[in-house]
C-alpha positions in Angstrom: -8.7 26.8 -5.8 -5.5 29.1 -4.0 -4.4 27.9 -0.7 -2.1 28.9 2.1 -2.3 26.0 4.2 -3.2 22.5 4.2 -3.4 19.8 7.3 -3.3 15.9 6.0 -3.2 12.8 8.1 0.0 10.9 7.1 -0.7 7.2 7.9 1.4 4.5 8.3 1.5 1.3 6.4 2.0 -2.1 7.3 3.5 -5.1 5.4 1.4 -8.2 5.2 3.9 -9.9 3.4 7.7 -8.8 2.6 9.8 -11.3 0.5 13.7 -9.6 -0.1 14.0 -11.3 -4.1 17.7 -10.2 -4.7 20.4 -7.6 -4.2 21.2 -5.3 -6.9 24.9 -4.0 -8.4 24.0 -0.5 -6.6 23.5 -2.2 -3.3 19.7 -2.0 -3.0 17.9 -4.8 -2.8 14.6 -6.0 -4.8 11.2 -6.7 -3.0 8.0 -8.2 -3.5 5.3 -6.7 -0.4 1.6 -6.2 -0.1 1.7 -3.2 2.0 -1.8 -1.7 3.2 -3.0 1.3 5.1 -3.4 1.3 8.8 -5.8 3.8 10.7 -2.8 5.4 12.7 -1.4 8.9 11.5 0.7 11.8 12.4 -0.4 14.9 11.2 1.1 17.5 8.7 0.0 21.0 8.5 2.1 23.0 6.0 1.8 26.7 6.0 2.7 29.2 3.0 3.9 32.5 4.9 4.8 35.8 3.2 8.3 36.4 2.4 9.6 37.7 5.4 6.6 38.0 7.2 7.1 36.6 10.2 10.3 35.6 12.1 10.1 32.1 13.7 12.5 30.6 16.5 12.1 27.4 15.0 15.2 25.0 13.2 15.0 25.5 9.4 16.7 24.5 6.2 16.7 26.7 3.0 15.7 24.3 0.1 16.1 25.5 -3.3 15.7 29.2 -2.0 12.9 28.4 0.1 13.2 28.4 3.9 11.4 25.3 5.4 10.7 26.1 9.3 9.9 22.8 11.3 7.3 22.6 14.1 7.1 20.0 16.5 7.1 18.6 20.2 8.8 15.5 19.0 12.4 15.0 20.0 13.0 12.2 18.1 12.6 14.0 14.7 15.7 15.4 13.2 15.7 18.9 12.2 18.0 18.7 9.0 17.7 17.5 5.9 18.2 14.2 7.3 14.0 14.4 7.6 12.1 12.8 5.1 9.6 15.7 5.3 12.2 18.1 4.2 13.4 15.9 1.8 9.9 15.5 0.8 9.5 18.9 0.1 13.0 19.4 -1.7 11.7 16.7 -4.1 8.7 18.5 -5.4 10.4 21.6 -5.4 13.2 20.3 -7.1 11.0 18.3 -9.8 9.1 21.3 -10.4 12.1 23.7 -11.1 14.0 21.0 -13.2 10.4 20.7 -15.3 10.0 24.7 -15.4 13.9 24.5 -16.9 13.1 21.8 -19.3 10.1 23.4 -20.5 12.0 27.0 -21.1 14.8 25.2 -23.0 12.4 23.5 -25.0 10.2 26.9 -25.8 13.3 28.7 -26.7 14.0 25.8 -29.2 10.7 26.1 -30.4 10.9 29.6 -31.5 14.5 28.9 -33.4 12.4 25.5 -35.0 14.5 23.0 -33.6 12.2 20.9 -31.7 8.4 20.4 -31.7 8.1 21.4 -28.2 6.0 23.8 -26.2 5.3 27.3 -27.8 6.4 30.0 -25.3 3.2 30.9 -24.5 2.1 27.6 -23.0 5.4 27.4 -21.0 4.4 30.4 -19.1 1.3 29.1 -18.7 2.5 25.7 -17.3 4.9 27.3 -15.2 3.0 30.6 -13.5 2.5 28.6 -10.3 3.8 31.1 -7.2 6.8 29.5 -5.5 6.4 30.0 -1.9 9.2 31.8 0.1 9.0 30.6 3.5 6.9 27.5 4.7 6.2 25.8 8.1 6.0 22.4 8.2 4.0 21.3 11.4 4.1 17.8 12.5 2.1 16.5 15.6 4.0 12.9 15.7 1.8 9.9 17.3 3.6 7.1 15.4 6.9 5.5 16.7 9.9 6.2 14.7 12.0 3.4 13.3 9.3 1.0 13.6 8.8 -0.7 10.4 5.5 1.3 9.6 6.9 4.1 7.2 5.9 6.6 9.8 8.8 9.0 8.4 7.7 7.9 5.1 4.4 9.0 5.4 5.4 12.1 6.6 7.6 12.9 3.7 4.6 11.7 1.4 2.1 14.1 3.1 4.5 17.0 2.8 5.0 16.0 -0.9 1.3 15.8 -1.6 0.2 19.2 0.9 3.1 21.3 -1.0 1.9 20.0 -4.5 -2.0 20.7 -3.6 -0.5 24.4 -2.5 1.3 24.9 -5.8 -1.8 24.2 -7.6 -1.0 20.7 -8.4 1.6 20.8 -10.9 2.4 17.1 -10.4 0.3 14.3 -11.0 0.0 11.2 -8.4 2.1 9.1 -10.6 4.4 11.9 -11.1 4.7 12.1 -7.9 5.6 8.9 -7.0 8.6 8.7 -9.1 9.9 11.7 -7.2 9.4 9.9 -4.1 11.9 7.1 -5.1 14.3 9.7 -4.2 13.1 10.3 -1.0 12.6 6.6 0.2 11.9 3.4 -0.8 8.4 3.3 0.9 7.3 6.8 -0.1 5.8 5.8 -3.5 3.6 3.4 -2.0 3.3 6.2 1.2 1.8 9.0 -1.4 -0.5 6.4 -3.4 -2.0 5.3 0.1 -2.1 8.4 1.5 -3.6 10.2 -1.6 -6.5 7.8 -1.2 -6.6 8.4 2.8 -6.7 12.4 2.2 -8.8 12.5 -1.3 -11.2 15.2 0.6 -8.3 17.4 0.7 -6.7 16.7 -2.5 -9.5 17.2 -5.3 -8.0 18.3 -8.2 -4.6 16.5 -8.0 -4.7 14.5 -11.7 -4.5 10.4 -11.2 -6.2 10.7 -7.6 -8.7 7.9 -8.9 -5.8 5.7 -8.9 -4.7 5.9 -5.6 -5.4 2.6 -3.0 -4.7 1.7 0.5 -3.0 -1.3 -0.8 -0.9 -2.4 -3.2 1.4 -4.7 -4.3 5.2 -3.1 -4.5 8.2 -4.7 -6.0 11.5 -3.5 -7.3 13.3 -1.2 -5.1 9.7 0.6 -4.0 9.5 2.2 -7.2 6.8 -0.3 -8.8 3.2 0.1 -7.1 0.2 -1.8 -8.2 -3.1 -1.3 -6.7 -4.3 -4.5 -5.1 -7.8 -5.1 -3.2 -7.5 -4.0 0.4 -7.5 -7.0 2.8 -9.9 -6.1 5.7 -8.5 -7.0 9.3 -8.8 -6.1 12.8 -5.4 -5.6 14.0 -3.1 -5.2 17.6 0.1 -3.3 16.5 2.5 -3.9 19.5 6.1 -1.9 20.0 8.5 -3.1 22.5 10.1 1.0 22.4 13.1 0.0 20.5 14.3 1.0 17.1 15.5 -0.7 14.3 17.6 0.3 11.5 16.5 -0.8 8.2 19.6 -0.3 6.4 21.2 -2.7 9.0 18.6 -5.4 8.5 18.6 -5.6 4.7 22.8 -5.4 5.0 22.1 -8.5 7.5 20.0 -10.4 5.6 22.4 -11.0 2.8 24.0 -13.7 5.2 20.9 -15.3 6.4 19.1 -15.8 3.3 20.1 -16.9 -1.2 18.0 -15.1 -3.3 16.2 -16.8 -6.2 14.8 -13.3 -7.9 11.5 -14.7 -7.8 8.7 -14.0 -5.2 6.1 -16.8 -4.1 3.5 -13.9 -3.6 2.2 -15.7 -0.2 0.8 -13.4 2.4 1.8 -13.2 6.4 5.4 -13.8 5.6 8.5 -11.8 6.4 11.9 -12.5 5.2 13.3 -9.6 7.5 12.0 -10.9 10.7 14.6 -13.8 11.6 17.5 -10.8 11.6 15.4 -9.1 13.8 14.0 -11.6 15.9 17.7 -12.7 16.9 19.2 -9.4 17.0 16.6 -7.7 19.4 16.0 -9.6 22.4 13.0 -7.1 23.0 11.5 -7.6 19.8 11.8 -11.8 20.0 10.1 -11.3 23.7 7.1 -9.4 22.2 6.6 -11.8 19.5 7.0 -14.9 21.7 4.5 -13.3 24.1 1.8 -12.5 21.4 1.7 -16.1 20.3 1.5 -17.6 23.5 -0.9 -15.0 25.3 -3.4 -13.8 22.8 -5.2 -15.9 19.9 -4.5 -13.7 16.6 -5.1 -15.6 13.4 -1.5 -14.6 12.8 1.2 -12.6 14.2 4.0 -11.1 12.1 6.7 -8.1 12.1 5.9 -5.2 9.7 8.8 -4.2 8.0 12.3 -4.4 9.2 10.2 -4.1 12.9 10.4 -4.2 15.6 6.6 -3.4 15.7 4.5 -6.9 15.5 1.4 -7.0 14.1 -1.6 -9.5 15.2 -4.2 -9.8 12.5 -7.8 -11.0 13.2 -11.0 -11.6 10.9 -13.1 -11.3 14.2 -13.6 -8.0 16.2 -14.8 -9.4 19.3 -11.9 -11.7 19.6 -9.5 -8.9 18.9 -11.0 -6.5 21.2 -10.7 -9.0 24.0 -7.3 -9.6 23.4 -6.3 -5.6 23.6 -7.5 -5.9 27.0 -5.5 -8.6 27.6 -2.3 -7.2 26.2 -3.3 -3.8 27.6 -2.8 -5.5 31.0 0.5 -7.2 30.3 2.1 -4.2 29.0 2.0 -2.1 31.9 4.9 -4.7 33.5 6.9 -3.9 30.5 8.3 -0.4 30.2 8.1 1.2 27.0 5.7 -1.0 25.4 2.8 0.3 23.2 0.3 -0.9 21.8 -2.5 -0.1 19.3 -6.2 -1.4 18.7 -7.1 -0.5 14.9 -7.5 -2.0 11.3 -6.3 -2.1 7.7 -7.9 -2.3 4.5 -10.7 -0.5 5.7 -13.7 0.7 3.2 -13.5 4.2 3.3 
């Protein structure tokens, strides 16, 4: 199906567990984490524009020859290549061009009898997709930034899924996930989860049946194994500050010894001790939630500072949310949401 525009919801994730199992020689860390969707999202729209058809007074980057404009009212979103949305676009375009060059080289070798690769006709058929010359990426930012819920990774994942759709699905879901590792550690899971949540808009993509709202994620985030979702009502609370994921992982090296193994226990987070010690606002928020509400568990998500209160009972969750709403009015910058995780679609 030919498309010139697609709109996707870029869902955030939470960590029902996060263990740091080791530090690699390249400086990255190995993890074991159960990640799940939450029913909160940004909205991403990608529009394929005719070349030189419209001039936009918008920030933009040129990525592999494609001019990509950014349209958003959010002041916190960078308008350069540090933006994960732009990085996601670059991963798809770069991956596609790399595959095309490899296929064309294989076809040339086939003609000379040097390999058993694609024939020239097969190479031409496989790469007849029209590459867009201009794109407009619109981001309706509803999620907090640097909050431990992979909002930026969700934006990058939605851009990858959306551009792949506009190009006619040159990549399967797993192939996108392999490309996504280059964009960010949370992007492979965000791709799998957002493919599941946006499945109706992505019909035709190979591997869509494997998409899941929950997964055990290991390695540096590149190993994603679908899991059965754990359904919970949740209150998500953010104290209005940002936490650097890079700084959190750097600091944890001095606080934890690594065994190389994980327990796969739920509701633990190895990064929580660092964030609570270094960010008084996060520590105050968690302490208040533990004292004032009756959640089954209160746990920080990712590197924080967002705290998640988990409930098996919806009525209790609703009552506690009303209580926290009143309390939050006396704390400048606090934001709270009532939502769910692991919901059946």
